[in-house]
C-alpha positions, -999 to +999 in steps of 0.1 A: -586-542-263-553-540-244-551-557-210-552-525-189-582-511-207-600-544-204-594-546-167-607-511-162-638-520-181-643-552-161-636-534-129-665-510-134-687-536-151-686-560-122-706-540-097-730-530-125-736-567-134-742-573-096-767-545-097-786-561-125-788-592-105-807-572-079-838-573-102-841-609-091-853-611-055-837-645-050-803-633-062-806-600-043-810-618-010-777-638-017-755-610-030-741-603+005-719-633+001-701-618-029-696-582-016-660-590-007-652-602-043-670-576-064-644-548-059-614-571-067-614-566-105-612-528-099-583-534-075-565-555-102-571-528-128-556-501-105-525-522-098-519-528-135-525-492-143-501-480-116-475-504-129-478-491-165-478-455-154-448-458-130-428-477-156-433-449-181-452-471-206-481-447-206-492-415-189-527-428-183-550-457-193-579-442-213-612-454-227-630-429-248-664-437-264-664-407-287-629-391-290-638-368-319-668-353-303-679-352-267-649-372-254-670-393-230-651-420-212-627-430-185-591-421-176-569-439-151-540-415-143-518-412-113-545-399-089-572-420-104-552-452-102-541-448-066-574-438-052-592-464-073-569-491-059-571-482-022-608-476-024-614-510-040-592-526-012-613-509+015-646-519-002-634-556-003-624-555+034-656-538+045-676-563+024-659-591+043-666-574+076-703-569+067-710-605+059-718-618+094-740-587+100-759-592+068-763-630+072-784-623+103-802-592+088-837-595+074-829-564+052-797-578+037-811-576+001-819-539+005-785-531+021-767-550-007-785-530-033-775-496-018-740-509-011-736-518-048-750-485-060-726-466-037-697-489-048-703-483-085-703-445-079-673-445-057-652-465-081-663-446-112-658-411-098-621-417-095-617-425-132-645-404-149-629-383-178-659-361-187-685-340-170-715-363-176-698-395-164-684-376-134-718-362-125-734-396-128-709-414-106-707-385-081-745-386-079-745-424-072-719-422-044-737-392-029-774-402-031-773-440-028-754-438+005-786-428+022-797-464+021-766-474+041-771-447+067-808-455+072-802-493+075-809-497+112-842-478+109-839-460+142-852-425+148-816-412+150-808-430+117-838-414+100-828-379+113-792-385+101-805-397+067-828-366+063-799-342+069-776-362+046-801-362+018-808-325+021-772-315+019-763-341-007-791-327-030-778-292-025-743-303-034-756-320-066-775-289-076-744-267-071-723-291-092-749-294-120-750-257-124-712-255-123-709-282-150-734-265-172-713-233-170-681-252-177-696-268-208-711-235-220-677-217-216-660-242-239-685-254-265-658-266-289-638-285-263-664-314-258-672-325-223-638-337-213-629-325-178-593-314-186-604-294-217-633-276-200-612-268-169-584-255-191-610-230-206-623-219-172-598-190-168-613-172-198-649-180-189-673-150-185-688-170-156-654-178-139-663-165-105-697-181-102-684-214-116-656-215-091-680-207-063-704-235-073-676-260-076-662-252-042-697-253-026-704-287-042-672-303-031-671-286+003-704-304+011-689-337+003-657-330+022-677-318+052-660-285+055-673-261+082-701-250+082-715-277+060-699-305+080-730-313+101-741-344+081-709-363+088-710-369+126-747-378+124-743-402+094-712-420+108-728-424+142-760-438+127-746-461+100-735-497+106-698-501+111-689-513+076-710-484+061-692-459+084-659-472+072-669-467+036-685-433+042-654-419+060-628-437+040-641-437+004-672-415+000-657-382+011-628-389-013-652-381-041-648-345-029-610-348-030-609-362-066-634-334-074-609-308-062-581-325-081-600-328-113-618-294-115-597-268-099-574-248-123-540-257-107-521-249-139-534-214-142-536-208-104-563-189-085-548-169-056-581-156-042-599-189-043-568-206-029-567-182+000-603-189+007-598-226+007-568-223+030-587-202+055-618-225+055-596-256+056-576-244+086-608-234+104-622-269+097-591-286+108-591-270+142-629-270+146-631-307+141-606-313+169-623-289+193-658-304+189-644-339+186-630-336+221-665-331+235-678-363+221-683-395+241-690-420+214-659-435+197-675-435+162-685-398+166-650-389+176-637-406+144-662-386+124-649-353+137-614-365+131-623-370+095-638-335+094-605-321+107-584-341+083-605-330+053-599-295+065-562-300+062-566-314+027-586-283+018-559-261+032-532-279+013-553-277-018-557-240-013-520-235-010-514-254-043-541-235-060-528-202-048-493-210-061-504-226-094-486-258-083-501-285-105-477-313-094-490-309-059-520-330-068-498-360-063-491-350-028-528-345-022-534-379-036-510-396-013-525-379+018-560-388+007-550-424+001-535-427+036-566-411+052-588-435+033-569-466+045-563-454+081-598-441+088-615-471+071-594-494+092-601-475+125-639-477+119-636-515+113-614-518+145-640-498+164-667-522+153-646-552+165-647-538+201-681-521+201-698-552+187-681-575+213-664-595+186-634-604+207-626-601+244-589-595+236-591-558+231-554-554+226-558-570+192-575-538+182-561-511+206-524-516+198-528-513+160-554-486+165-529-466+185-504-468+157-529-458+131-544-430+152-510-415+161-499-421+125-526-397+114-507-371+135-474-381+119-459-408+141-425-417+126-423-450+106-461-452+101-479-446+068-491-413+082-455-401+085-450-406+048-482-387+040-474-358+064-438-356+051-450-355+015-475-327+023-450-306+042-435-287+012-469-270+007-467-254+041-435-236+032-435-206+055-428-205+093-464-195+101-479-221+079-455-247+092-465-238+128-502-240+120-497-274+104-477-287+134-503-274+158-529-292+137-509-324+141-508-319+179-546-315+178-549-347+158-527-365+183-549-352+212-581-362+194-568-397+186-558-403+222-592-392+232-607-416+207-585-445+221-597-437+256-634-436+246-629-469+227-613-484+258-642-472+280-668-484+255-651-518+254-652-521+292-689-512+292-698-536+264-715-565+280-722-582+247-713-619+247-693-632+217-716-661+216-736-645+188-705-644+167-696-680+176-730-690+162-713-683+129-679-701+130-663-676+106-678-645+123-647-637+144-623-642+115-645-622+091-642-592+113-606-594+126-591-603+092-603-571+074-593-550+104-558-564+104-555-562+066-565-525+065-544-516+095-513-532+078-522-514+045-525-481+062-491-485+079-472-498+048-489-488+015-482-450+017-444-457+016-449-480-014-470-453-031-442-427-030-423-441-060-455-452-078-466-415-077-432-404-089-424-386-056-391-403-050-376-434-035-391-448-004-357-454+013-348-418+007-380-405+023-376-430+052-340-418+059-352-382+058-380-389+082-355-405+107-330-376+106-327-359+140-341-326+128-371-342+112-377-366+141-380-336+164-404-319+140-425-350+139-424-358+177-429-325+194-466-321+182-472-357+194-457-349+228-477-317+230-509-337+221-499-363+247-495-337+275-528-321+266-545-356+266-532-362+302-547-329+313-579-337+295-582-371+312-579-354+345-603-325+339-620-333+305-652-344+321-659-308+328-661-301+290-697-296+277-711-325+257-719-310+224-744-332+205-733-347+171-741-321+144-731-293+169-743-261+152-777-278+145-787-269+181-787-232+170-805-237+137-842-239+145-855-233+109-831-259+095-841-283+122-877-279+112-869-285+076-849-316+085-879-328+105-901-323+075-877-342+053-874-368+080-911-375+079-908-382+041-878-404+047-897-424+073-925-430+048-899-439+022-883-462+047-915-481+052-918-487+015-881-498+013-888-525+038-911-541+014-894-533-019-862-513-027-881-488-049-856-460-046-826-481-052-840-498-083-852-465-096-817-451-092-803-481-109-827-478-138-820-441-142-783-448-142-786-474-169-808-451-190-783-423-187-754-445-198-775-458-226-782-423-238-746-413-236-735-443-257-760-432-284-749-396-286-744-386-322 
């Protein structure tokens, strides 16, 4: 087996082998020490694949188990390689950050199990080449994450977990039905994603299939009105889990859009729908985020807003039949993964009282936050500049610029809430000093991810075939482009000053916002919550659900390998 294919296999096999170790209680209790290392083979595989693809040696690294039949296997192409690499990097950084927390936790074995299940799904979903593999990995990253959200065991965490599970299952049902219709419409094409999507345009179930696909991925992306799980889940989850959920898990929805939407054929009506829903989500996330007082919750609404912008850009590409635009979407998603994952880790450094020197977090956080709004010379500027050609009319350009101003306002609000929270945190760092490496294990991944978010998007430009980084940098520093980048930031800054003076008059909308008007749904969530609470009691004694999910995954893969 060639080196690249071997590395891809090892990259996905490593978390699976760690999962098998969870069957031993003694090993399961010690796996927390290896969480930083387990994603590294996948990172190495992504780097090698990017090098081979960018040099022109291959268009993609593929591993097919049955090329003449169902075409089940893995493919590491441009989008898959980039998202696999940045996801593995964040998983490693978050694993390092989580180590001091888990060392002192009596439930570290359970947390490690669900961490590894989610890790396996989130890495595999970026490189799955067929419907069955994609659905398996997507299900893992969606369903296993409930164990991370519920880790603290509080009433709020149980409520957040209940809502998350309810919507995750609905998304899985929608995608399962869509995949069945895709396979049925192309019975001779096998189960390869590319071949089934190519046959979608002639499917008698085209409209219902597209609707189910968009519903399933909209739930993962947290588009309005199915966004309500995200602020609750991110607020409830421990800091490293929040970084993973916001940085990596929602990118399963992005790769879903990239893989399953018919960009080659185009779909004007569906593209327009995505554009409208995306823009509504982008602005809605800002408006509700400004009413929040918790820094983590503000970040969650920022992620909702940014995923709305991704959906809007996807809609524009789909409407125009612009297949090469998936590379632009990939770059934007990669930057958001790095920046938002880093910001959650930095928030934890302050909120957990890790260091009294708040400037070690606040200065890089300001660069990252304003980078999301397009601050020149940051990684966000590269991502914004790459996405700009899709918003190619004056009205669309204005809407995108106003969205950037909203992002700047929301990030300045986040920085203020983080500062206030840091002042109010009376937690002594003595608890960290009890573990000599606790301070370094939290600050190091924060600095690493902050640096990656600022630099890597520029390096990814040539790797994605989008042009030379120096050319893009020079373009971003031209007077005309500088003004286009800076005026939304200035507008956001002026609005932030006004908000700091009068913002306390804004209503405090609870996380989950529209849930306060949804009595029947709230009652349903309460009923699900009672079941989750009973499940949680069982999980404290034995990780039944996690092991069941692991066994089911292994059985499914075993069945796939024995097809025919």
